[in-house]
C-alpha positions as semicolon CSV with decimal commas, in nm:
position;residue;x (nm);y (nm);z (nm)
1;M;-4,746;-8,249;-4,227
2;P;-4,969;-7,986;-4,349
3;V;-5,067;-7,717;-4,095
4;T;-5,400;-7,531;-4,139
5;T;-5,403;-7,151;-4,118
6;A;-5,655;-6,968;-3,907
7;A;-6,012;-6,939;-4,099
8;Y;-6,062;-6,618;-4,279
9;A;-6,331;-6,467;-4,456
10;T;-6,423;-6,629;-4,814
11;D;-6,584;-6,474;-5,119
12;T;-6,877;-6,605;-5,276
13;L;-6,777;-6,836;-5,597
14;P;-6,865;-6,643;-5,916
15;G;-7,110;-6,790;-6,173
16;G;-7,008;-6,782;-6,548
17;T;-6,666;-6,823;-6,696
18;V;-6,371;-6,638;-6,531
19;D;-6,052;-6,555;-6,717
20;A;-5,824;-6,740;-6,456
21;V;-5,844;-6,988;-6,153
22;V;-5,552;-6,981;-5,920
23;I;-5,505;-7,312;-5,731
24;G;-5,311;-7,219;-5,449
25;G;-5,328;-6,950;-5,220
26;G;-4,953;-6,916;-5,102
27;A;-4,710;-6,665;-5,226
28;A;-4,692;-6,797;-5,599
29;G;-5,058;-6,803;-5,638
30;L;-5,154;-6,476;-5,461
31;N;-4,884;-6,278;-5,655
32;G;-4,995;-6,442;-5,996
33;A;-5,358;-6,336;-5,911
34;L;-5,249;-5,999;-5,816
35;M;-5,108;-5,932;-6,164
36;L;-5,413;-6,081;-6,323
37;A;-5,650;-5,851;-6,104
38;R;-5,441;-5,545;-6,173
39;S;-5,485;-5,628;-6,566
40;R;-5,866;-5,640;-6,507
41;R;-5,887;-6,004;-6,528
42;S;-6,144;-6,187;-6,358
43;V;-5,955;-6,413;-6,136
44;V;-6,051;-6,650;-5,865
45;V;-5,810;-6,777;-5,603
46;I;-5,906;-7,135;-5,467
47;D;-5,686;-7,159;-5,129
48;S;-5,694;-7,491;-4,916
49;G;-5,530;-7,287;-4,619
50;T;-5,251;-7,531;-4,594
51;P;-4,920;-7,324;-4,713
52;R;-4,578;-7,492;-4,683
53;N;-4,452;-7,263;-4,444
54;A;-4,730;-7,241;-4,208
55;P;-4,545;-7,384;-3,900
56;A;-4,260;-7,125;-3,946
57;E;-4,260;-6,816;-3,712
58;G;-4,159;-6,587;-4,000
59;V;-4,074;-6,542;-4,364
60;H;-3,690;-6,490;-4,389
61;G;-3,497;-6,365;-4,694
62;L;-3,793;-6,147;-4,812
63;L;-3,661;-5,788;-4,862
64;G;-3,858;-5,554;-4,675
65;L;-4,085;-5,815;-4,502
66;D;-3,821;-6,025;-4,337
67;G;-3,946;-6,201;-4,033
68;T;-4,327;-6,133;-4,095
69;P;-4,525;-6,425;-3,998
70;P;-4,656;-6,646;-4,274
71;A;-5,005;-6,615;-4,219
72;E;-4,984;-6,209;-4,172
73;L;-4,801;-6,218;-4,529
74;Y;-5,083;-6,437;-4,676
75;E;-5,359;-6,207;-4,503
76;R;-5,177;-5,898;-4,683
77;G;-5,205;-6,088;-5,010
78;R;-5,536;-6,171;-4,992
79;E;-5,647;-5,815;-4,931
80;E;-5,435;-5,660;-5,200
81;V;-5,580;-5,911;-5,461
82;R;-5,922;-5,835;-5,331
83;R;-5,859;-5,467;-5,350
84;Y;-5,816;-5,537;-5,739
85;G;-6,120;-5,715;-5,765
86;G;-5,990;-6,048;-5,722
87;V;-6,170;-6,299;-5,542
88;I;-6,040;-6,556;-5,287
89;V;-6,241;-6,858;-5,192
90;S;-6,152;-7,103;-4,907
91;G;-6,146;-7,450;-5,029
92;E;-6,030;-7,787;-5,158
93;V;-5,992;-7,857;-5,537
94;A;-6,145;-8,204;-5,599
95;S;-6,060;-8,207;-5,969
96;A;-5,947;-7,975;-6,238
97;E;-6,002;-8,109;-6,615
98;P;-6,002;-7,959;-6,957
99;A;-6,347;-7,895;-7,072
100;A;-6,499;-7,788;-7,437
101;P;-6,308;-7,507;-7,564
102;S;-6,494;-7,179;-7,685
103;A;-6,469;-7,111;-8,035
104;L;-6,509;-6,730;-8,004
105;P;-6,390;-6,625;-7,642
106;A;-6,523;-6,315;-7,501
107;S;-6,317;-6,014;-7,454
108;S;-6,298;-5,957;-7,066
109;T;-6,221;-5,603;-6,939
110;S;-6,369;-5,610;-6,602
111;S;-6,311;-5,798;-6,285
112;A;-6,524;-6,084;-6,171
113;S;-6,774;-5,939;-5,864
114;S;-6,618;-6,001;-5,484
115;A;-6,660;-5,898;-5,172
116;S;-6,402;-5,620;-5,233
117;S;-6,440;-5,331;-5,472
118;A;-6,143;-5,242;-5,683
119;E;-5,950;-4,943;-5,602
120;G;-5,734;-4,697;-5,773
121;D;-5,663;-4,659;-6,155
122;P;-5,858;-4,954;-6,353
123;S;-5,664;-4,921;-6,674
124;A;-5,435;-5,215;-6,770
125;G;-5,055;-5,181;-6,765
126;N;-4,833;-5,279;-7,052
127;A;-4,845;-5,647;-7,119
128;P;-4,519;-5,853;-7,181
129;S;-4,464;-5,979;-7,519
130;A;-4,601;-6,338;-7,563
131;E;-4,360;-6,557;-7,745
132;A;-4,622;-6,855;-7,781
133;T;-4,969;-6,843;-7,967
134;P;-5,274;-6,938;-7,863
135;P;-5,382;-7,267;-7,901
136;A;-5,542;-7,393;-8,219
137;G;-5,897;-7,525;-8,218
138;G;-6,046;-7,273;-7,997
139;D;-6,004;-7,076;-7,648
140;P;-5,947;-7,339;-7,399
141;R;-6,187;-7,377;-7,106
142;F;-6,142;-7,565;-6,774
143;T;-6,370;-7,719;-6,513
144;V;-6,280;-7,674;-6,133
145;T;-6,486;-7,875;-5,906
146;L;-6,448;-7,810;-5,510
147;A;-6,456;-8,076;-5,251
148;D;-6,802;-7,944;-5,161
149;G;-6,937;-8,002;-5,496
150;R;-6,927;-7,642;-5,643
151;T;-6,775;-7,583;-5,983
152;L;-6,621;-7,295;-6,162
153;T;-6,524;-7,258;-6,547
154;A;-6,201;-7,082;-6,652
155;R;-6,025;-6,983;-6,951
156;R;-5,661;-7,044;-6,779
157;L;-5,544;-7,205;-6,473
158;L;-5,249;-7,127;-6,265
159;V;-5,136;-7,440;-6,054
160;A;-4,963;-7,311;-5,737
161;T;-5,043;-7,598;-5,502
162;G;-4,731;-7,576;-5,353
163;L;-4,551;-7,931;-5,199
164;R;-4,536;-8,125;-4,914
165;D;-4,216;-8,184;-4,711
166;V;-4,171;-8,563;-4,588
167;L;-3,963;-8,636;-4,309
168;P;-3,769;-8,948;-4,246
169;D;-3,957;-9,197;-4,023
170;V;-3,768;-9,100;-3,683
171;P;-3,984;-9,116;-3,400
172;G;-4,009;-8,796;-3,246
173;L;-3,908;-8,577;-3,549
174;A;-4,238;-8,441;-3,686
175;E;-4,357;-8,281;-3,377
176;H;-4,087;-8,055;-3,395
177;W;-4,093;-7,959;-3,764
178;G;-4,072;-7,589;-3,842
179;H;-3,925;-7,509;-3,479
180;G;-3,637;-7,773;-3,366
181;V;-3,642;-7,945;-3,679
182;V;-3,543;-7,723;-3,979
183;H;-3,444;-7,807;-4,359
184;C;-3,369;-7,440;-4,521
185;P;-3,060;-7,272;-4,394
186;Y;-3,164;-6,943;-4,560
187;C;-3,503;-6,967;-4,410
188;H;-3,412;-7,076;-4,041
189;G;-3,036;-7,069;-4,054
190;W;-3,009;-6,726;-3,888
191;E;-3,238;-6,836;-3,596
192;V;-3,025;-7,133;-3,526
193;R;-2,672;-6,999;-3,529
194;D;-2,425;-7,116;-3,259
195;E;-2,683;-7,393;-3,153
196;P;-2,567;-7,756;-3,133
197;I;-2,712;-7,856;-3,464
198;G;-2,721;-8,260;-3,565
199;V;-2,785;-8,338;-3,948
200;L;-3,018;-8,625;-3,994
201;A;-2,882;-8,769;-4,352
202;V;-3,113;-8,884;-4,580
203;G;-2,873;-8,936;-4,881
204;P;-2,637;-8,760;-5,102
205;A;-2,808;-8,416;-5,063
206;S;-2,728;-8,410;-4,686
207;V;-2,374;-8,393;-4,751
208;H;-2,394;-8,032;-4,892
209;H;-2,653;-7,957;-4,649
210;A;-2,408;-8,042;-4,362
211;L;-2,168;-7,770;-4,508
212;L;-2,402;-7,507;-4,544
213;F;-2,514;-7,558;-4,178
214;R;-2,150;-7,562;-4,073
215;Q;-2,147;-7,208;-4,186
216;L;-2,401;-7,133;-3,897
217;T;-2,246;-7,319;-3,601
218;D;-1,913;-7,452;-3,479
219;D;-2,117;-7,744;-3,320
220;L;-2,223;-7,990;-3,598
221;I;-2,288;-8,323;-3,586
222;Y;-2,384;-8,569;-3,893
223;F;-2,581;-8,869;-3,826
224;T;-2,523;-9,100;-4,112
225;R;-2,840;-9,313;-4,035
226;G;-2,730;-9,613;-4,273
227;T;-2,622;-9,379;-4,561
228;E;-2,307;-9,400;-4,729
229;L;-2,008;-9,157;-4,687
230;D;-1,705;-9,198;-4,858
231;E;-1,335;-9,140;-4,726
232;D;-1,322;-8,822;-4,921
233;T;-1,606;-8,672;-4,764
234;R;-1,515;-8,812;-4,433
235;T;-1,184;-8,637;-4,451
236;R;-1,389;-8,278;-4,577
237;F;-1,595;-8,321;-4,298
238;A;-1,276;-8,374;-4,031
239;A;-1,126;-8,044;-4,203
240;R;-1,453;-7,854;-4,122
241;D;-1,473;-8,015;-3,773
242;I;-1,786;-8,198;-3,843
243;R;-1,821;-8,476;-3,626
244;I;-1,995;-8,816;-3,764
245;V;-2,173;-9,051;-3,584
246;D;-2,265;-9,420;-3,764
247;T;-2,453;-9,545;-3,487
248;P;-2,849;-9,558;-3,610
249;V;-3,038;-9,298;-3,446
250;E;-3,346;-9,457;-3,266
251;E;-3,567;-9,147;-3,174
252;V;-3,573;-8,782;-3,090
253;V;-3,570;-8,685;-2,719
254;R;-3,792;-8,443;-2,610
255;A;-3,683;-8,160;-2,358
256;D;-3,869;-8,055;-2,046
257;D;-3,976;-7,725;-2,215
258;G;-4,079;-7,909;-2,510
259;G;-3,815;-7,843;-2,734
260;I;-3,529;-8,083;-2,866
261;A;-3,294;-8,237;-2,591
262;G;-3,099;-8,463;-2,820
263;V;-3,114;-8,788;-3,045
264;R;-3,092;-9,133;-2,885
265;L;-2,889;-9,381;-3,043
266;A;-2,944;-9,759;-3,100
267;D;-2,659;-9,826;-2,848
268;G;-2,879;-9,617;-2,594
269;Q;-2,649;-9,327;-2,573
270;V;-2,823;-8,976;-2,621
271;V;-2,652;-8,716;-2,802
272;A;-2,746;-8,353;-2,700
273;R;-2,870;-8,160;-2,986
274;S;-3,106;-7,844;-2,972
275;V;-3,163;-7,833;-3,348
276;L;-3,208;-8,114;-3,619
277;A;-3,132;-8,018;-3,982
278;V;-3,321;-8,254;-4,233
279;A;-3,316;-8,287;-4,627
280;T;-3,691;-8,346;-4,659
281;L;-3,847;-8,555;-4,954
282;M;-4,040;-8,279;-5,155
283;R;-4,345;-8,394;-5,332
284;A;-4,541;-8,146;-5,547
285;R;-4,939;-8,157;-5,461
286;T;-5,066;-8,326;-5,716
287;E;-5,410;-8,400;-5,560
288;G;-5,709;-8,321;-5,788
289;M;-5,485;-8,208;-6,079
290;E;-5,474;-8,541;-6,239
291;G;-5,712;-8,466;-6,498
292;L;-5,493;-8,196;-6,664
293;G;-5,241;-8,458;-6,753
294;L;-4,944;-8,230;-6,628
295;P;-4,604;-8,367;-6,671
296;I;-4,422;-8,469;-6,364
297;E;-4,047;-8,507;-6,314
298;D;-3,814;-8,656;-6,073
299;L;-3,598;-8,434;-5,849
300;P;-3,220;-8,540;-5,836
301;D;-3,126;-8,799;-5,591
302;G;-3,442;-8,913;-5,541
303;M;-3,534;-8,610;-5,332
304;G;-3,895;-8,581;-5,473
305;R;-4,117;-8,495;-5,769
306;S;-4,251;-8,184;-5,901
307;F;-4,444;-8,047;-6,213
308;A;-4,226;-7,975;-6,517
309;S;-4,275;-7,629;-6,664
310;G;-4,102;-7,403;-6,894
311;M;-4,062;-7,046;-6,966
312;A;-4,285;-6,821;-6,695
313;G;-4,431;-7,146;-6,570
314;A;-4,595;-7,269;-6,921
315;T;-4,659;-7,641;-6,947
316;D;-4,717;-7,890;-7,222
317;V;-5,091;-7,862;-7,144
318;P;-5,217;-7,542;-7,351
319;G;-5,378;-7,303;-7,096
320;V;-5,238;-7,428;-6,786
321;W;-4,920;-7,268;-6,575
322;V;-4,761;-7,376;-6,267
323;A;-4,559;-7,141;-6,023
324;G;-4,374;-7,154;-5,688
325;N;-4,310;-7,497;-5,511
326;A;-4,502;-7,714;-5,708
327;T;-4,255;-7,671;-6,020
328;D;-3,950;-7,527;-5,821
329;P;-3,930;-7,712;-5,489
330;T;-3,586;-7,510;-5,373
331;A;-3,780;-7,162;-5,426
332;Q;-3,829;-6,948;-5,118
333;V;-4,099;-6,706;-5,089
334;G;-3,964;-6,441;-5,271
335;A;-3,876;-6,632;-5,547
336;A;-4,207;-6,830;-5,540
337;A;-4,406;-6,479;-5,559
338;A;-4,153;-6,366;-5,838
339;A;-4,254;-6,696;-6,044
340;G;-4,638;-6,640;-5,982
341;A;-4,601;-6,279;-6,084
342;L;-4,434;-6,381;-6,407
343;A;-4,693;-6,644;-6,475
344;G;-4,984;-6,403;-6,413
345;A;-4,814;-6,163;-6,669
346;H;-4,783;-6,431;-6,919
347;I;-5,124;-6,542;-6,885
348;N;-5,251;-6,220;-6,935
349;A;-5,046;-6,152;-7,236
350;L;-5,179;-6,450;-7,430
351;L;-5,541;-6,378;-7,327
352;A;-5,501;-6,025;-7,458
353;I;-5,403;-6,213;-7,786
354;A;-5,687;-6,440;-7,773
355;D;-5,933;-6,159;-7,719
356;T;-5,815;-5,970;-8,014
357;D;-5,848;-6,292;-8,219
358;A;-6,188;-6,345;-8,115
359;A;-6,246;-5,947;-8,204
360;L;-6,132;-5,993;-8,543
361;A;-6,326;-6,343;-8,596
362;A;-6,635;-6,127;-8,491
363;A;-6,569;-5,861;-8,729
364;K;-6,499;-6,092;-9,011
365;S;-6,804;-6,278;-8,957
366;S;-7,025;-5,965;-8,930
367;A;-6,866;-5,836;-9,253
368;T;-6,943;-6,147;-9,436
369;A;-7,306;-6,128;-9,302
370;V;-7,344;-5,763;-9,464
């Protein structure tokens, strides 16, 4: 169900090797790029323009920016990255693969050229201590190929591709996604408070989902949709005045104003609801990343798949980090942005070590030649 954001001016893809390519122009990707650009790293963001929260009217739970429309937030983010010399390219990544490493990485202290000029103090900030050491066998290189055939070489990659929310196959449901159909009580809960809400169960995760939405309304119905609900859970629901409907759901009924009027059951009855809550199946966007060999892990209760990652988004593939919903599906915008910032700082820290190793090797080579 990806929704494409409005088109914006794209920068020219730079030639040569850049310090980092960030794949994904959402909160995690842009904040990672911001940290790298402010450290005077040449960084390119490849943005497909299909963020997870594009259908939402506003971003919530983000201090100081609560209610900001996603498109506005990302436009501000792109401007900030460009302010420090970062490059933003609109496009789809067709493939990202390891290339032959460089034995002597060139030290980089200037950003790649872009449509924007760097402003402010260009000196690098204090880098965090790096607990990992650069991989043996040379400095990593990666080739990123766009769908239109253009290519780019990078020393490091930050994968921030996000995820896709997969809705249950209920006729009429998808058209209301991000408005009358919601999934996150923290993202949309206040906006649907006191509304008649229906939870469309998909499995065990829906039980806790119902308890969270019960905090927001006194009028909550749980549609089991063939999922199991034991007697203990039914008793707990009854104690919270959560009604249970076991009759199968046939379709979502559209209201005259374009919203949701309710759900039609298999027996023909229409149960009036204005909001439907669904725990979606969350799948990391892995298209084009197959060549990197990044490990994938299953989410609990069969709720999807994500990239596996460790500290600061580091992966088992040297030179590749992941951040945001691609590795942490439940992260809201603030958490995803923070993860991107942490990954960007970690990438810069290890690049600083690699640059120093290269300088030392060059110095030793020169001394030997003399």
